[in-house]
FIDO-871298 format. One record per residue (C-alpha): residue in one letter; x, y, z. Coordinates in steps of 0.25 Angstrom, whole numbers, m for minus. Layout:
// FIDO-871298
+------+-------+-------+-------+
| rest |  east | north |    up |
+------+-------+-------+-------+
|    a |     X |     Y |     Z |
...
+------+-------+-------+-------+
This chain:
// FIDO-871298
+------+-------+-------+-------+
| rest |  east | north |    up |
+------+-------+-------+-------+
|    m |    m6 |   147 |    35 |
|    v |    m7 |   161 |    32 |
|    p |    m2 |   169 |    45 |
|    a |     8 |   158 |    46 |
|    l |    15 |   159 |    32 |
|    a |    13 |   173 |    35 |
|    l |    21 |   173 |    46 |
|    r |    31 |   163 |    40 |
|    e |    33 |   174 |    30 |
|    h |    37 |   185 |    43 |
|    l |    47 |   177 |    47 |
|    l |    54 |   173 |    37 |
|    r |    55 |   187 |    33 |
|    e |    58 |   194 |    47 |
|    l |    65 |   183 |    53 |
|    g |    72 |   176 |    45 |
|    p |    74 |   161 |    43 |
|    c |    62 |   154 |    50 |
|    e |    59 |   140 |    49 |
|    v |    43 |   137 |    48 |
|    v |    37 |   125 |    54 |
|    w |    21 |   123 |    47 |
|    a |    13 |   114 |    56 |
|    y |    m2 |   114 |    50 |
|    p |   m11 |   102 |    50 |
|    e |   m13 |    92 |    40 |
|    g |   m21 |    95 |    32 |
|    q |   m21 |   110 |    30 |
|    l |   m20 |   119 |    19 |
|    a |    m6 |   125 |    23 |
|    e |     0 |   117 |    13 |
|    r |    m6 |   127 |     1 |
|    f |    m1 |   138 |    11 |
|    l |    13 |   132 |    13 |
|    a |    15 |   128 |    m2 |
|    g |    30 |   133 |    m5 |
|    c |    34 |   135 |     9 |
|    p |    45 |   128 |    14 |
|    d |    42 |   126 |    29 |
|    r |    43 |   114 |    34 |
|    r |    27 |   109 |    38 |
|    v |    22 |    99 |    46 |
|    r |     8 |    93 |    46 |
|    l |     2 |    90 |    60 |
|    p |   m11 |    83 |    63 |
|    r |   m23 |    91 |    60 |
|    v |   m32 |    95 |    71 |
|    s |   m48 |   102 |    68 |
|    v |   m54 |   107 |    80 |
|    p |   m70 |   107 |    77 |
|    f |   m79 |   118 |    82 |
|    g |   m90 |   115 |    88 |
|    p |   m95 |   101 |    92 |
|    s |   m89 |    89 |    81 |
|    p |   m85 |    73 |    80 |
|    d |   m70 |    78 |    76 |
|    w |   m69 |    82 |    90 |
|    s |   m67 |    66 |    95 |
|    w |   m53 |    66 |    84 |
|    v |   m49 |    80 |    89 |
|    p |   m39 |    77 |   104 |
|    f |   m33 |    66 |    94 |
|    r |   m29 |    75 |    82 |
|    l |   m24 |    85 |    94 |
|    l |   m16 |    74 |    99 |
|    a |    m9 |    72 |    86 |
|    l |    m7 |    88 |    84 |
|    a |    m1 |    88 |    98 |
|    h |    10 |    76 |    96 |
|    a |    12 |    83 |    82 |
|    s |    16 |    97 |    86 |
|    r |    22 |    91 |    97 |
|    a |    32 |    82 |    87 |
|    l |    32 |    95 |    79 |
|    l |    39 |   104 |    88 |
|    k |    48 |    95 |    93 |
|    e |    54 |    91 |    77 |
|    e |    54 |   107 |    73 |
|    q |    57 |   114 |    87 |
|    p |    52 |   127 |    83 |
|    d |    56 |   140 |    87 |
|    a |    41 |   145 |    88 |
|    v |    26 |   139 |    85 |
|    v |    16 |   149 |    79 |
|    g |     0 |   144 |    79 |
|    f |    m9 |   147 |    68 |
|    g |   m22 |   144 |    77 |
|    g |   m28 |   133 |    75 |
|    s |   m31 |   119 |    81 |
|    n |   m20 |   114 |    75 |
|    t |   m11 |   124 |    79 |
|    f |   m14 |   121 |    95 |
|    f |    m3 |   110 |    97 |
|    p |     7 |   115 |    89 |
|    v |     7 |   129 |    97 |
|    l |     3 |   121 |   110 |
|    m |    15 |   111 |   107 |
|    a |    26 |   123 |   106 |
|    a |    21 |   129 |   121 |
|    r |    24 |   118 |   126 |
|    m |    38 |   115 |   121 |
|    g |    41 |   127 |   124 |
|    i |    41 |   134 |   109 |
|    p |    37 |   148 |   106 |
|    c |    22 |   147 |   101 |
|    v |    15 |   159 |    95 |
|    i |    m2 |   157 |    91 |
|    h |    m8 |   166 |    82 |
|    e |   m24 |   170 |    81 |
|    q |   m28 |   173 |    67 |
|    n |   m41 |   174 |    71 |
|    a |   m50 |   186 |    81 |
|    r |   m56 |   173 |    89 |
|    p |   m43 |   165 |    91 |
|    g |   m47 |   150 |    91 |
|    r |   m46 |   139 |   100 |
|    a |   m33 |   134 |    98 |
|    n |   m27 |   148 |    99 |
|    r |   m33 |   151 |   110 |
|    l |   m28 |   139 |   117 |
|    l |   m13 |   141 |   113 |
|    a |   m14 |   157 |   117 |
|    r |   m10 |   150 |   131 |
|    w |     4 |   143 |   127 |
|    a |     5 |   153 |   116 |
|    d |    16 |   163 |   117 |
|    r |    12 |   171 |   107 |
|    v |    m2 |   173 |   102 |
|    w |    m2 |   181 |    88 |
|    v |   m17 |   186 |    83 |
|    g |   m24 |   192 |    71 |
|    f |   m32 |   199 |    77 |
|    e |   m33 |   210 |    90 |
|    e |   m46 |   203 |    93 |
|    a |   m41 |   190 |    97 |
|    l |   m30 |   196 |   107 |
|    s |   m37 |   196 |   119 |
|    l |   m39 |   182 |   117 |
|    f |   m26 |   179 |   119 |
|    p |   m16 |   181 |   130 |
|    p |   m12 |   194 |   131 |
|    g |     3 |   198 |   131 |
|    r |     7 |   186 |   122 |
|    s |    m4 |   192 |   110 |
|    v |    m3 |   199 |   100 |
|    c |    m9 |   202 |    86 |
|    t |    m1 |   201 |    76 |
|    g |   m13 |   199 |    64 |
|    n |   m12 |   189 |    56 |
|    p |    m2 |   189 |    46 |
|    t |    m3 |   187 |    31 |
|    r |     6 |   187 |    19 |
|    l |     7 |   199 |    18 |
|    a |    14 |   202 |     2 |
|    e |     2 |   193 |    m1 |
|    f |    m6 |   206 |    m2 |
|    a |     1 |   215 |    m9 |
|    g |    m3 |   219 |   m23 |
|    d |   m13 |   227 |   m33 |
|    q |   m25 |   222 |   m34 |
|    r |   m27 |   223 |   m51 |
|    e |   m15 |   216 |   m52 |
|    a |   m19 |   204 |   m42 |
|    r |   m33 |   204 |   m50 |
|    m |   m24 |   204 |   m64 |
|    k |   m17 |   192 |   m57 |
|    l |   m29 |   185 |   m55 |
|    g |   m34 |   186 |   m68 |
|    l |   m45 |   196 |   m65 |
|    e |   m50 |   210 |   m68 |
|    p |   m41 |   221 |   m60 |
|    d |   m51 |   230 |   m58 |
|    s |   m65 |   221 |   m56 |
|    p |   m69 |   220 |   m41 |
|    t |   m64 |   207 |   m35 |
|    l |   m70 |   198 |   m23 |
|    l |   m60 |   189 |   m16 |
|    v |   m68 |   175 |   m12 |
|    l |   m58 |   167 |     2 |
|    g |   m62 |   157 |     9 |
|    g |   m49 |   154 |    18 |
|    s |   m38 |   145 |    12 |
|    q |   m47 |   132 |    11 |
|    g |   m60 |   141 |     5 |
|    a |   m72 |   143 |    10 |
|    h |   m82 |   132 |     5 |
|    a |   m96 |   144 |    10 |
|    l |   m90 |   158 |     3 |
|    n |   m88 |   150 |    m9 |
|    e |  m102 |   143 |   m10 |
|    l |  m107 |   157 |    m7 |
|    v |   m98 |   166 |   m20 |
|    r |  m102 |   154 |   m29 |
|    q |  m117 |   156 |   m25 |
|    m |  m114 |   171 |   m26 |
|    l |  m107 |   168 |   m42 |
|    a |  m119 |   162 |   m45 |
|    e |  m128 |   173 |   m41 |
|    g |  m121 |   181 |   m50 |
|    l |  m109 |   191 |   m43 |
|    g |  m106 |   205 |   m48 |
|    d |  m100 |   206 |   m62 |
|    s |   m89 |   216 |   m60 |
|    l |   m83 |   206 |   m49 |
|    q |   m74 |   196 |   m48 |
|    l |   m71 |   187 |   m38 |
|    i |   m58 |   178 |   m33 |
|    h |   m63 |   166 |   m26 |
|    v |   m52 |   156 |   m17 |
|    t |   m63 |   144 |   m16 |
|    g |   m55 |   135 |    m8 |
|    p |   m52 |   122 |   m14 |
|    r |   m65 |   112 |   m10 |
|    d |   m72 |   123 |   m19 |
|    f |   m64 |   129 |   m28 |
|    y |   m68 |   117 |   m41 |
|    q |   m83 |   120 |   m36 |
|    a |   m80 |   136 |   m37 |
|    q |   m74 |   132 |   m53 |
|    s |   m86 |   126 |   m56 |
|    s |   m96 |   135 |   m51 |
|    r |   m93 |   149 |   m58 |
|    i |  m106 |   153 |   m61 |
|    c |  m103 |   168 |   m62 |
|    p |   m98 |   172 |   m75 |
|    s |   m99 |   186 |   m72 |
|    t |   m89 |   187 |   m60 |
|    r |   m75 |   181 |   m61 |
|    v |   m71 |   171 |   m52 |
|    l |   m58 |   167 |   m51 |
|    l |   m58 |   155 |   m40 |
|    f |   m46 |   150 |   m31 |
|    d |   m46 |   136 |   m21 |
|    f |   m34 |   143 |   m14 |
|    c |   m24 |   154 |   m18 |
|    d |   m12 |   156 |   m11 |
|    e |   m11 |   171 |   m17 |
|    m |   m22 |   177 |    m8 |
|    g |   m15 |   190 |   m10 |
|    l |   m18 |   190 |   m24 |
|    l |   m33 |   187 |   m20 |
|    y |   m34 |   197 |   m11 |
|    r |   m28 |   207 |   m20 |
|    a |   m36 |   205 |   m30 |
|    s |   m48 |   206 |   m22 |
|    d |   m59 |   219 |   m18 |
|    l |   m64 |   211 |    m7 |
|    v |   m66 |   197 |    m1 |
|    l |   m76 |   186 |     3 |
|    s |   m69 |   177 |    12 |
|    r |   m68 |   173 |    26 |
|    a |   m66 |   177 |    39 |
|    g |   m51 |   170 |    43 |
|    a |   m42 |   180 |    51 |
|    l |   m30 |   176 |    39 |
|    t |   m40 |   180 |    28 |
|    l |   m45 |   191 |    36 |
|    a |   m29 |   198 |    38 |
|    e |   m27 |   196 |    23 |
|    l |   m40 |   203 |    19 |
|    a |   m34 |   215 |    30 |
|    l |   m21 |   213 |    24 |
|    c |   m26 |   216 |    10 |
|    g |   m37 |   225 |    12 |
|    r |   m50 |   218 |     7 |
|    g |   m63 |   221 |    11 |
|    a |   m69 |   206 |    15 |
|    l |   m84 |   198 |    15 |
|    v |   m80 |   188 |    28 |
|    v |   m89 |   176 |    30 |
|    p |   m83 |   171 |    41 |
|    y |   m81 |   154 |    43 |
|    p |   m91 |   150 |    51 |
|    h |   m86 |   136 |    55 |
|    a |   m74 |   140 |    64 |
|    g |   m79 |   147 |    75 |
|    s |   m81 |   163 |    75 |
|    h |   m65 |   166 |    71 |
|    q |   m68 |   169 |    57 |
|    w |   m81 |   178 |    62 |
|    e |   m73 |   187 |    72 |
|    n |   m64 |   189 |    62 |
|    a |   m72 |   193 |    51 |
|    v |   m81 |   202 |    63 |
|    l |   m69 |   212 |    64 |
|    f |   m66 |   215 |    49 |
|    e |   m80 |   217 |    47 |
|    r |   m79 |   227 |    61 |
|    a |   m68 |   232 |    53 |
|    g |   m75 |   235 |    40 |
|    a |   m66 |   225 |    34 |
|    a |   m75 |   215 |    31 |
|    r |   m90 |   210 |    28 |
|    l |   m95 |   198 |    37 |
|    f |  m104 |   188 |    34 |
|    k |  m109 |   175 |    40 |
|    q |  m108 |   162 |    30 |
|    k |  m121 |   158 |    34 |
|    s |  m127 |   172 |    30 |
|    l |  m121 |   175 |    18 |
|    t |  m126 |   172 |     4 |
|    p |  m123 |   173 |   m12 |
|    g |  m132 |   186 |   m12 |
|    l |  m128 |   192 |     1 |
|    l |  m113 |   190 |    m4 |
|    r |  m115 |   197 |   m19 |
|    m |  m121 |   207 |   m11 |
|    e |  m110 |   210 |    m2 |
|    i |   m98 |   209 |   m15 |
|    e |  m105 |   219 |   m24 |
|    g |  m109 |   228 |   m14 |
|    l |   m95 |   230 |    m9 |
|    f |   m90 |   231 |   m23 |
|    k |  m100 |   242 |   m27 |
|    e |   m95 |   251 |   m15 |
|    p |   m80 |   248 |   m17 |
|    g |   m78 |   260 |    m4 |
|    r |   m84 |   248 |     5 |
|    l |   m75 |   240 |     1 |
|    r |   m63 |   248 |     1 |
|    a |   m67 |   251 |    16 |
|    m |   m67 |   237 |    19 |
|    s |   m53 |   235 |    12 |
|    e |   m48 |   246 |    19 |
|    a |   m55 |   241 |    32 |
|    a |   m47 |   225 |    30 |
|    r |   m35 |   235 |    27 |
|    g |   m35 |   240 |    43 |
|    l |   m35 |   226 |    50 |
|    a |   m24 |   222 |    43 |
|    k |   m13 |   216 |    51 |
|    p |     0 |   218 |    39 |
|    d |    10 |   216 |    52 |
|    a |     5 |   203 |    55 |
|    g |    16 |   196 |    52 |
|    r |    27 |   203 |    54 |
|    l |    21 |   203 |    71 |
|    m |    22 |   189 |    70 |
|    c |    35 |   188 |    66 |
|    d |    39 |   196 |    75 |
|    e |    33 |   191 |    87 |
|    l |    39 |   178 |    84 |
|    g |    52 |   184 |    81 |
|    m |    51 |   189 |    95 |
|    m |    49 |   173 |   101 |
|    l |    60 |   168 |    92 |
|    r |    71 |   179 |    98 |
|    g |    78 |   179 |    84 |
|    g |    81 |   166 |    85 |
|    r |    77 |   155 |    76 |
|    c |    64 |   154 |    69 |
|    k |    57 |   140 |    68 |
|    a |    42 |   141 |    68 |
|    v |    31 |   133 |    68 |
|    y |    20 |   137 |    62 |
|    t |     6 |   129 |    64 |
+------+-------+-------+-------+
């Protein structure tokens, strides 16, 4: 939802009045991201395509058929001027149906290694936007452009000490931010819990976004009194958390990395191991640039994690170098480039877009 929301803000700012219809799967976390957004919302049948052998494959054809019918009905009712797909199996039929109905359509691939849905959709999309230069060679030349991954720019402006004081933290103490994406990451949460149980540097403070599933357990197991810990189950002011931090422990989702680059934060990245190799390839690019340290989940222990964190905080020069390397990977104009592209497709006419 983050790149879609960022594009919406740019459209409203640069193209004027623009009607947006959000189409997303049932049961998704979208409602929390769209809180306060006045746009129309349509829930589509959810399709989860398994990675590898699974009994769930038997249900996939029926769910895809339901999604196809719902997508066609949505487009006939809304009559949009453009459809923008942001990846995933639930994007496939809304974009495909738009192409078959002659509606201009765009797909945005956030990862360095494109997902299955976008690789298939590229042959029908009018334009393909990618977040990483490395993905361009895998899409049709002439119709593909590297825009980067847009973020909500205003969130990242501000002073570090002020951000810490606003969060109730010590303004001059080194601060680690732990993220697992919008729904948290149980393995990272458990690593952090065990690391705190073994003890962490007395001067360090920690901001931990656990996700809703692990929040109450994390609250009940705060057993490291020497480390100040601030817990969130979910936070819609991520810019404030990034500003307050010196170092980040996170997964390697494309949008998280885009945010890290924009705010210039070095990171310890642990790619999610059960979603193909998308996150791993994203993380490799950041490690090669010197912006991150990369770890496999199965080989990262609480002791090793503590040693890496404490080692980096003892060497401010290394942290600064990682931050500068991260900043060098930022694409702050991503939203504007996407807005300009969409504006050219619409040729200055009215703008009613479906985001899926």
